[in-house]
matplotlib code that plots the C-alpha trace (Angstrom):
import matplotlib.pyplot as plt

x = [10.3, 9.7, 7.0, 8.3, 6.4, 5.0, 3.7, 2.2, 0.6, -0.9, -2.2, -3.8, -5.2, -3.7, -2.9, -6.6, -7.6, -8.2, -5.3, -5.0, -4.3, -3.4, -4.6, -4.3, -2.1, 1.4, 2.0, -1.4, 0.1, 0.6, 4.0, 2.3, -0.2, 2.5, 4.2, 0.9, 0.2, 3.8, 3.5, 0.4, 2.3, 1.2, 4.1, 4.8, 7.0, 10.0, 9.0, 11.8, 11.0, 7.5, 7.9, 10.9, 8.6, 5.2, 4.8, 5.7, 4.5, 1.1, 1.0, 1.6, -1.3, 0.6, -1.2, 0.7, 3.5, 1.0, -0.9, 2.3, 3.6, 0.3, 0.1, 3.3, 2.3, -0.5, -0.6, 0.6, 1.1, 2.6, 3.1, 1.3, -1.4, -1.7, -2.3, -5.1, -7.7, -5.2, -7.6, -10.5, -7.9, -7.0, -10.7, -11.3, -8.0, -8.6, -12.2, -13.1, -9.9, -9.8, -9.0, -7.7, -8.0, -5.8, -6.7, -5.7, -6.6, -6.0, -3.8, -1.7, -1.3, -0.1, 2.3, 3.9, 4.3, 5.9, 8.4, 8.9, 9.8, 12.1, 14.2, 14.5, 14.1, 14.0, 17.0, 18.8, 17.8, 19.1, 15.7, 15.1, 11.6, 8.8, 8.5, 11.6, 10.3, 10.0, 10.0, 13.9, 14.2, 14.0, 14.6, 17.5, 18.3, 18.7, 17.5, 15.5, 15.3, 16.6, 16.7, 13.6, 11.7, 10.7, 10.3, 7.6, 5.7, 5.8, 4.7, 1.6, 0.7, 1.7, -1.0, -4.2, -6.9, -7.5, -10.4, -9.8, -6.0, -3.4, -1.3, 1.5, 1.5, 4.7, 3.5, 0.7, 2.8, 3.2, 0.3, -1.6, -5.1, -4.8, -3.1, -5.4, -8.4, -7.1, -6.3, -9.9, -11.6, -9.7, -10.7, -14.5, -14.2, -12.7, -15.5, -18.1, -16.5, -17.1, -20.3, -22.3, -19.4, -18.5, -17.2, -14.3, -13.1, -11.9, -11.5, -8.7, -7.4, -4.8, -4.5, -7.7, -6.5, -4.2, -4.1, -4.7, -8.1, -10.1, -7.7, -7.9, -11.7, -11.8, -9.5, -11.5, -8.6, -8.5, -9.0, -5.9, -3.9, -4.9, -1.8, -0.7, 0.0, 3.7, 4.3, 6.5, 8.0, 7.1, 8.1, 9.2]
y = [-29.9, -26.1, -25.5, -22.7, -19.4, -18.9, -22.4, -22.0, -18.9, -20.5, -23.4, -21.1, -18.8, -15.7, -14.1, -14.0, -12.8, -9.3, -7.3, -7.4, -4.0, -4.4, -0.8, -1.3, 1.2, 0.5, -1.6, -3.5, -6.6, -5.7, -7.3, -10.7, -10.2, -9.5, -12.8, -14.7, -13.3, -14.0, -17.5, -18.0, -16.8, -13.2, -10.9, -7.6, -4.7, -4.1, -1.7, 0.9, 0.9, 1.5, 4.5, 6.1, 6.0, 6.5, 8.2, 11.9, 11.8, 10.7, 13.5, 16.0, 14.9, 12.7, 9.4, 7.8, 6.3, 4.7, 3.1, 2.2, 0.3, -1.4, -2.6, -4.6, -6.6, -8.5, -7.3, -4.4, -3.2, -0.5, 3.2, 4.8, 2.0, 2.4, 6.1, 8.4, 7.7, 5.9, 2.8, 5.0, 5.9, 2.3, 1.3, 3.4, 2.5, -1.2, -2.3, -5.2, -5.4, -6.8, -4.7, -6.0, -3.7, -4.9, -3.4, -3.7, -2.3, 1.4, 2.0, -1.1, 0.2, 3.5, 2.0, -0.4, 2.6, 4.7, 1.9, 1.0, 4.5, 5.2, 2.2, 3.1, 6.5, 8.6, 6.8, 7.6, 11.1, 11.3, 11.4, 9.1, 10.2, 11.5, 14.4, 15.7, 15.2, 18.6, 20.2, 20.0, 16.4, 15.0, 18.5, 18.5, 14.9, 11.8, 9.2, 7.2, 7.1, 10.6, 14.0, 15.4, 12.2, 11.7, 15.4, 15.6, 12.5, 13.8, 17.2, 15.7, 14.4, 17.7, 19.6, 20.9, 23.5, 26.4, 28.8, 27.5, 27.9, 25.3, 25.3, 23.0, 21.6, 19.4, 18.2, 16.4, 13.8, 11.8, 12.9, 9.7, 11.2, 12.9, 10.1, 7.5, 9.6, 9.7, 6.1, 5.2, 7.8, 6.3, 2.6, 3.9, 5.8, 2.7, 0.4, 3.0, 3.1, -0.4, -0.9, -1.9, -4.2, -6.4, -8.9, -6.5, -5.7, -7.9, -6.3, -8.5, -8.3, -10.8, -10.9, -12.8, -15.4, -18.3, -19.2, -17.6, -19.1, -15.7, -14.4, -17.8, -17.6, -13.8, -14.6, -17.5, -19.7, -23.6, -24.5, -26.8, -23.6, -22.8, -22.5, -21.2, -17.4, -16.3, -13.3, -10.7, -7.3, -6.9, -4.0, -5.5]
z = [-8.6, -9.1, -11.8, -14.2, -13.4, -17.0, -16.8, -13.5, -14.6, -17.7, -15.5, -13.2, -15.9, -14.4, -17.7, -18.2, -14.7, -13.4, -12.0, -8.4, -6.1, -2.5, -1.4, 2.4, 4.1, 4.9, 7.8, 7.7, 6.2, 2.7, 2.3, 3.6, 0.8, -1.8, -0.7, -1.1, -4.6, -5.8, -4.6, -6.8, -9.8, -10.0, -11.2, -9.2, -9.8, -7.3, -4.9, -5.4, -9.1, -8.7, -6.3, -8.5, -11.8, -10.3, -6.9, -7.5, -11.3, -9.7, -7.3, -10.1, -11.8, -14.4, -14.6, -17.7, -15.5, -13.5, -16.5, -18.1, -14.7, -14.2, -17.9, -17.3, -14.1, -12.5, -9.0, -7.0, -3.2, -1.2, -2.5, -4.4, -4.1, -0.3, -0.6, -1.2, -4.0, -6.3, -6.1, -7.9, -10.7, -11.2, -11.2, -14.1, -15.8, -15.4, -15.1, -13.5, -11.3, -8.0, -4.7, -1.3, 1.4, 4.5, 7.7, 11.4, 14.7, 14.5, 17.6, 16.6, 13.2, 14.2, 16.7, 14.1, 11.6, 14.2, 15.2, 11.6, 10.9, 14.2, 13.1, 9.5, 8.0, 11.2, 12.5, 9.3, 9.6, 13.3, 14.8, 18.1, 18.9, 16.9, 18.9, 17.5, 13.9, 12.0, 8.5, 8.5, 9.4, 5.7, 3.8, 1.3, 2.2, 0.2, 2.7, 0.5, -3.2, -4.0, -2.4, -0.8, -1.6, 2.0, 2.6, 0.0, 1.3, 4.7, 3.7, 2.2, 5.5, 7.2, 4.9, 6.0, 4.8, 7.1, 5.7, 2.3, 2.4, 2.4, 5.6, 6.7, 10.3, 10.6, 14.1, 12.4, 10.6, 13.7, 15.5, 16.7, 16.7, 13.5, 11.5, 13.0, 11.9, 8.4, 8.3, 9.4, 7.1, 4.0, 4.9, 5.2, 1.8, 0.2, 1.4, 0.4, -3.1, -3.8, -1.7, -4.7, -6.2, -3.3, -5.6, -6.4, -2.9, 0.0, 3.2, 5.1, 8.7, 8.6, 12.5, 12.1, 9.4, 9.4, 5.8, 2.5, 2.0, 1.7, -0.8, -2.8, -2.8, -3.6, -6.5, -7.7, -7.4, -6.8, -3.2, -3.2, -3.2, 0.3, 2.4, 5.7, 5.7, 6.0, 8.5, 7.1, 7.8, 11.3, 13.4, 16.6]

ax = plt.figure().add_subplot(projection="3d")
ax.plot(x, y, z, "-o")
ax.set_aspect("equal")
plt.show()
């Protein structure tokens, strides 16, 4: 018999527990962690809803929608939580929160990201290989959420400083060496940020895990909740 969600949450004491932010980059197993957290009774927003209400406002320096969204739910993953230094903002907004940094082999991560985009948003934009990607690929197109949403995201990955001036190099968006360097740099920055508060950060490579035991232990939940990990959202 299924236990009602509200009763499960009360039984586990989740309403009294810290918020949980999965801050690993996209294609590092964040969907799997989402499934685990939901199975444990944590409420999470719908992906499209959170992106529509938060992502662009956050990049404009407006943190009110982020606070409002996070006040309504228990746990979060994907954009904007997987990007930039959003984790530092959340650490200030919600003191004592828990953060899960999912990681994977850098080269595998990039290949997975590239495959995922080629069969998804790039395909819908008429791009069959990343070498053909450019400034015009997403510009003025409504491929996901709204017009220019993907263009603005890609633009941030194309941005770089040259002699203290902002320039855009669209070849960087799918440049393996460049993107891997950014990916590895952010992971190290997250770890350094929490280096004196290790109880608040779990670094998790799901390729090395068969069950959710590390998540259960990190969240201080009963050991009887340990279960096999689902494997979701793979880019074959």
